[in-house]
C-alpha positions in Angstrom: -9.8 6.1 -1.8 -6.4 6.4 -3.4 -3.5 4.0 -3.0 0.1 5.2 -2.8 3.7 4.0 -2.4 6.9 5.8 -1.8 10.0 4.8 -3.8 13.7 5.9 -3.6 15.5 6.4 -6.8 18.7 4.3 -6.8 19.7 4.9 -10.5 22.8 7.1 -10.9 21.1 9.0 -13.7 17.8 9.5 -11.9 14.6 9.4 -13.9 15.7 10.2 -17.4 13.8 10.0 -20.7 14.0 6.2 -21.4 12.7 5.0 -18.1 10.3 7.9 -17.8 8.8 6.8 -21.2 8.4 3.3 -19.8 6.5 4.6 -16.8 4.3 6.9 -18.8 3.4 4.0 -21.2 2.6 1.7 -18.3 0.4 4.3 -16.6 -1.5 4.8 -19.9 -2.7 1.2 -19.7 -4.9 2.0 -16.7 -8.1 4.1 -16.4 -7.1 5.3 -12.9 -5.6 8.8 -12.3 -1.9 8.1 -11.6 0.2 10.8 -10.2 3.9 11.2 -9.3 4.7 13.5 -6.4 8.2 14.8 -5.7 9.6 17.9 -4.0 6.1 19.4 -3.3 5.0 19.0 -6.9 2.6 16.5 -8.3 2.3 15.6 -12.0 0.2 13.2 -14.1 2.2 10.1 -14.7 0.6 9.7 -18.1 2.4 12.9 -19.2 6.0 12.5 -20.3 6.5 16.3 -20.1 5.1 16.4 -16.6 7.4 13.6 -15.4 10.5 15.1 -17.1 9.7 18.5 -15.6 10.3 17.1 -12.1 14.0 16.5 -12.8 14.2 13.6 -10.4 17.8 12.8 -9.3 19.4 9.8 -7.7 18.5 9.3 -4.0 15.2 11.2 -4.5 12.1 9.9 -2.7 8.9 10.2 -4.6 5.4 9.0 -4.2 3.2 7.3 -6.7 -0.5 7.8 -6.2 -3.2 6.0 -8.0 -6.9 6.6 -7.7 -9.7 4.9 -9.7 -11.3 1.6 -10.6 -8.0 -0.2 -11.2 -5.8 1.8 -8.8 -4.2 -1.3 -7.1 -3.3 -2.9 -10.4 -1.9 0.4 -11.8 0.2 1.0 -8.7 1.6 -2.6 -8.7 2.4 -2.4 -12.4 4.2 1.0 -12.1 6.3 -0.3 -9.1 7.3 -3.3 -11.3 8.5 -0.9 -14.0 10.6 1.0 -11.4 12.3 -2.4 -10.6 12.6 -3.5 -14.2 14.2 -0.2 -15.3 16.6 -0.3 -12.4 15.2 3.0 -11.2 14.6 2.3 -7.5 13.1 0.4 -4.7 
């Protein structure tokens, strides 16, 4: 069963290339399938092009979904990147 968490983007610039790269790199450390859902679209969080294609602005609410053997660890680590990058809460 998948785990998920919703975050609100507080960064004025939204999710741009630098923090998106940090998210993709972190997601790549885990074997679980990690997805980012926003605006009725869902993309693989291990794909920088997928993440950038969402065009996530400030105040957006998005959901991170992880499913697999290390899903809880993956979700926790990605939430930590959101906080470290000042992206959201």
